[in-house]
C-alpha positions in Angstrom: -34.1 -15.4 -11.4 -34.9 -16.1 -7.8 -31.6 -14.6 -6.6 -31.6 -17.1 -3.8 -29.0 -19.8 -3.0 -31.4 -22.7 -3.3 -34.0 -21.0 -1.1 -37.7 -21.9 -1.3 -39.5 -18.7 -2.2 -43.3 -18.6 -2.3 -44.9 -20.2 -5.3 -46.0 -16.9 -6.8 -42.4 -15.7 -6.8 -41.3 -18.8 -8.6 -44.2 -18.4 -11.1 -43.2 -14.9 -11.9 -39.7 -16.0 -12.6 -40.7 -19.0 -14.7 -43.2 -16.8 -16.7 -40.4 -14.5 -17.8 -41.2 -11.7 -15.3 -37.5 -10.7 -15.5 -37.2 -11.0 -19.2 -37.1 -8.2 -21.7 -36.6 -9.1 -25.4 -34.6 -12.1 -26.4 -30.9 -11.7 -26.0 -28.4 -12.4 -28.9 -26.1 -14.7 -26.9 -25.2 -18.3 -27.9 -25.9 -21.4 -25.9 -23.1 -23.9 -25.5 -22.6 -27.3 -23.9 -19.6 -29.0 -22.5 -18.6 -32.0 -20.4 -17.0 -31.2 -17.1 -16.5 -33.4 -14.1 -18.2 -36.2 -16.0 -21.4 -34.1 -16.3 -23.1 -32.5 -19.3 -23.2 -28.8 -18.6 -24.4 -25.7 -20.4 -23.5 -22.0 -20.5 -24.2 -18.9 -22.6 -21.7 -16.6 -24.2 -22.2 -13.0 -25.4 -19.4 -11.8 -27.6 -20.0 -8.3 -29.0 -19.9 -8.2 -32.8 -17.5 -5.3 -32.7 -14.8 -7.0 -30.6 -11.3 -6.0 -31.8 -9.5 -8.6 -33.9 -6.0 -7.4 -33.1 -5.9 -7.7 -29.3 -7.1 -9.8 -26.4 -10.2 -8.8 -24.5 -11.5 -9.2 -20.9 -14.0 -11.9 -19.9 -16.7 -11.6 -17.2 -18.2 -14.7 -15.7 -21.7 -14.0 -14.3 -23.2 -16.6 -11.9 -27.0 -16.8 -11.4 -28.7 -17.3 -8.0 -30.1 -20.5 -6.7 -33.1 -21.8 -8.6 -32.4 -19.6 -11.5 -30.7 -20.0 -14.9 -28.0 -18.4 -17.1 -30.6 -16.9 -19.4 -32.5 -15.3 -16.6 -29.4 -13.9 -15.1 -28.3 -12.5 -18.5 -31.6 -10.6 -18.9 -31.6 -9.4 -15.3 -28.1 -7.8 -15.0 -27.7 -6.3 -18.5 -24.0 -7.1 -18.9 -24.4 -7.6 -22.6 -25.1 -3.9 -23.3 -22.1 -3.0 -21.2 -20.0 -5.6 -23.1 -21.0 -3.9 -26.4 -19.8 -0.5 -25.0 -16.7 -1.6 -23.2 -15.5 -4.5 -25.4 -15.5 -7.6 -23.3 -17.0 -11.1 -23.4 -19.8 -12.0 -20.9 -20.3 -15.6 -20.0 -23.3 -17.0 -18.1 -22.9 -20.6 -16.8 -25.8 -22.8 -15.7 -25.5 -24.5 -12.3 -26.2 -28.2 -11.8 -29.9 -28.5 -11.1 -30.0 -24.7 -10.7 -27.6 -24.4 -7.7 -23.9 -24.0 -7.3 -21.6 -26.1 -5.1 -20.5 -23.0 -3.2 -18.9 -24.5 -0.1 -21.9 -24.4 2.3 -22.1 -28.2 2.1 -25.9 -28.2 2.4 -27.1 -31.8 2.1 -30.5 -30.6 0.7 -28.9 -28.9 -2.3 -28.1 -31.6 -4.9 -25.0 -29.9 -6.3 -23.5 -29.7 -2.9 -24.7 -33.1 -1.7 -23.3 -34.7 -4.9 -20.1 -32.6 -4.6 -20.4 -31.3 -8.2 -17.1 -30.0 -9.5 -18.1 -26.5 -10.5 -14.5 -25.4 -10.4 -13.6 -27.9 -13.2 -16.7 -26.6 -15.1 -15.5 -23.0 -14.9 -12.0 -24.0 -16.0 -13.4 -25.9 -19.0 -15.5 -22.9 -19.9 -12.5 -20.6 -19.9 -10.5 -23.1 -22.0 -13.2 -23.4 -24.5 -14.1 -19.8 -24.8 -10.4 -18.9 -25.0 -10.1 -21.3 -28.0 -12.9 -19.4 -29.8 -12.0 -15.8 -28.9 -8.9 -13.7 -28.0 -9.4 -13.7 -24.3 -7.0 -11.8 -22.1 -6.0 -14.4 -19.5 -4.9 -11.6 -17.1 -8.4 -10.0 -17.1 -10.9 -12.7 -16.2 -13.5 -11.7 -13.6 -16.4 -13.2 -11.8 -19.5 -11.9 -10.3 -22.8 -13.4 -9.2 -25.8 -12.9 -6.9 -26.7 -14.9 -3.8 -25.7 -18.6 -4.4 -23.7 -17.3 -7.4 -22.1 -14.7 -5.1 -21.2 -17.3 -2.5 -19.6 -19.4 -5.3 -17.5 -16.4 -6.4 -15.6 -16.6 -3.1 -15.0 -20.3 -3.6 -13.9 -19.7 -7.2 -11.4 -17.1 -6.2 -9.9 -19.4 -3.5 -9.6 -22.3 -6.0 -8.5 -20.4 -9.1 -6.4 -17.3 -8.0 -4.1 -17.9 -11.0 -7.0 -17.4 -13.4 -9.4 -15.0 -11.7 -8.2 -11.4 -11.4 -11.2 -10.1 -9.4 -14.5 -11.1 -8.0 -17.7 -9.2 -7.1 -20.1 -11.2 -5.0 -23.5 -9.6 -4.5 -25.7 -10.5 -1.5 -23.8 -13.8 -1.2 -21.4 -14.3 1.6 -18.5 -16.7 2.3 -19.0 -20.2 3.5 -17.1 -21.1 6.7 -15.4 -24.0 4.9 -14.1 -21.6 2.2 -12.9 -19.1 4.8 -10.6 -21.8 6.2 -8.7 -21.8 2.9 -9.0 -18.1 2.0 -6.6 -16.8 4.6 -3.5 -17.3 2.5 -2.6 -17.6 -1.2 -2.1 -15.4 -4.2 -4.0 -12.0 -4.1 -7.4 -11.6 -5.6 -9.1 -8.2 -6.0 -12.5 -8.3 -4.2 -15.6 -6.1 -4.3 -18.3 -7.3 -1.9 -21.9 -5.8 -2.1 -24.0 -6.9 0.8 -27.3 -5.7 2.3 -28.1 -5.2 6.0 -31.8 -5.9 5.6 -31.5 -9.1 3.5 -34.0 -11.6 4.9 -32.2 -14.5 3.3 -28.5 -14.0 3.7 -27.6 -12.4 7.1 -25.1 -9.6 6.9 -23.6 -10.5 10.2 -23.2 -14.2 9.3 -25.2 -17.2 10.4 -27.9 -19.4 8.9 -28.8 -18.8 5.3 -32.6 -18.7 4.8 -32.8 -20.5 8.2 -31.9 -24.0 6.9 -29.6 -23.5 3.9 -26.1 -23.7 5.4 -24.1 -20.9 6.9 -21.9 -18.0 6.0 -19.5 -15.9 8.0 -19.8 -12.3 8.9 -19.6 -9.9 5.9 -17.0 -7.6 7.4 -14.9 -10.6 8.6 -14.9 -11.9 5.0 -13.7 -8.6 3.7 -11.0 -8.3 6.3 -9.9 -11.9 5.5 -9.3 -11.0 1.9 -7.6 -7.7 2.9 -5.1 -9.6 5.1 -4.5 -12.1 2.4 -3.8 -9.3 -0.1 -1.5 -7.5 2.3 -3.6 -4.3 2.4 -2.3 -1.7 4.9 -4.8 1.2 4.6 -8.6 1.3 5.3 -11.1 4.0 4.5 -14.8 4.3 5.2 -17.2 6.7 3.6 -21.0 7.1 3.9 -22.1 7.9 0.4 -24.8 10.5 -0.4 -28.3 9.3 -0.5 -28.7 9.6 -4.2 -32.2 8.1 -4.4 -34.1 8.8 -1.2 -37.2 6.9 -2.2 -35.6 3.4 -2.0 -35.0 3.5 1.8 -31.3 2.6 1.4 -28.0 4.2 2.1 -24.6 3.0 0.9 -21.6 2.7 3.2 -18.3 2.4 1.3 -15.3 0.7 2.9 -12.1 -0.1 1.1 -8.7 -1.7 2.0 -5.7 -0.7 -0.2 -1.9 -0.7 -0.1 -1.5 -4.4 -0.8 -1.2 -6.5 -3.9 -4.9 -6.1 -4.7 -7.7 -3.9 -3.2 -10.7 -5.1 -1.3 -13.9 -3.1 -1.4 -17.1 -3.6 0.7 -20.2 -1.6 -0.1 -22.8 -2.1 2.6 -26.3 -1.3 1.5 -27.9 -0.2 4.7 -31.6 -1.1 4.5 -31.2 -3.0 1.2 -32.6 -6.4 0.5 -31.7 -9.6 -1.4 -31.4 -7.8 -4.7 -29.1 -6.5 -7.4 -28.4 -2.8 -7.1 -30.6 -0.9 -9.5 -32.0 -4.2 -10.7 -35.5 -5.6 -10.9 -37.7 -5.9 -7.8 -38.2 -9.5 -9.0 -40.6 -10.5 -6.3 -42.4 -8.4 -3.7 -40.2 -6.6 -1.1 -42.0 -8.3 1.7 -40.2 -11.5 0.7 -36.8 -10.3 -0.3 -36.4 -6.7 0.8 -36.0 -3.6 -1.4 -33.8 -2.7 -4.4 -31.1 0.0 -3.8 -31.3 2.7 -6.5 -28.3 4.7 -5.3 -25.9 3.0 -7.8 -26.0 0.6 -10.6 -24.6 -2.8 -9.7 -23.5 -3.8 -13.2 -21.8 -0.5 -14.1 -20.1 -0.2 -10.7 -18.8 -3.8 -10.8 -17.3 -3.4 -14.2 -15.7 -0.1 -13.2 -14.0 -2.1 -10.4 -13.1 -5.0 -12.7 -11.5 -3.0 -15.5 -8.8 -1.7 -13.1 -7.6 -5.2 -12.1 -5.4 -7.7 -13.8 -3.1 -10.6 -13.0 0.6 -10.1 -13.7 2.9 -12.7 -15.0 4.1 -13.3 -11.5 0.6 -14.0 -10.2 0.4 -10.6 -8.5 -1.2 -7.4 -9.7 -0.5 -4.8 -12.3 -2.4 -1.5 -12.5 -3.8 -0.3 -15.7 
C-alpha cells in the first residue's frame, strides 16, 4: 500500500509494496466483482464465521490509498481481526486504476479525469453485500487512508442517508467537496491528520506538489461541525504514550449537535496509519505514530454512531 493519493513515490517504495512488504499471511476474505457505472469493478469482503444469524450487523468500508489495492489495505490495517472480535463485516473496495475519484479533479489521475462514478460503485457494493448478509443499514461506516481518506469526505457528502460515520486518515477534503459539505443531513466525522505529512499538507494546499488541492484540516472539521449543529468544543493534549516515535496527539472534539466531529492532530506524524507499518522509509513519508492504534480507535468511534429512521442520529 503506498498510502498516497496517486503520488509518485520512489521506485524502491513501490517495489516494497509490490513485493508484499506490507503483507503477513494470506487473509481469508473473498474477492467479488460487480458492474457499476458501466465499469467492471472488484472488492473484497471479510465476514467473520461467527456472525450472529438472528440480528443485523455493522459494515465498515475501508478505502486504500492511491496506487494501492484492496488486498494490501486489508493486510495493512488489520480490520479483519477486529471484525472477528466485534462482530461486523469489513469491505475493501478496489479503486479504478488504483485511484479514487475523490473530488480533487486532477487531470493526471485517470479515475478523476474520466469522472469514474465511485459513488455508484459503493452503492452497488452495499446493495450486493446486504443481499448476502444481514447488514444493519443504520450502521454503515467508511474509513480510508490518503486518497481513500479524501474519498471518505466525498462519500459522506454524497451518501449521508447511508453512511453513519467516516474516519479519513491523512487525507483531507477537496475544495470542490467543501462547497457541497456545508449543509445536509448530519454525518459523524473522525479526522486523523498529521502535521509533518510531506504529501498531504495539514494546513491545506497542494497535494504532493502537483496532485490537486485540499482545504485546511481544521477548516474541514469546523465545516462538518457547523453542518452537524455542534455547539461545544473541547481540546486536549494527550499524554505522550510512546516517546520514541517523535509524535504527540492533540485531541479536538465538537459535540452538542446531531452528530459529533472529532479531530486528532498527530503533531510530528507522517503520511501513515497510526500504529501501522512504516511501509517505506520515514525520509519519504514521515514517521508512524505509536501513541494509539488507528484501527481500534476508529472502530471505537464508529460503534457509537448510527443513523436514525429520520436521517438523524441515535445514540447507542
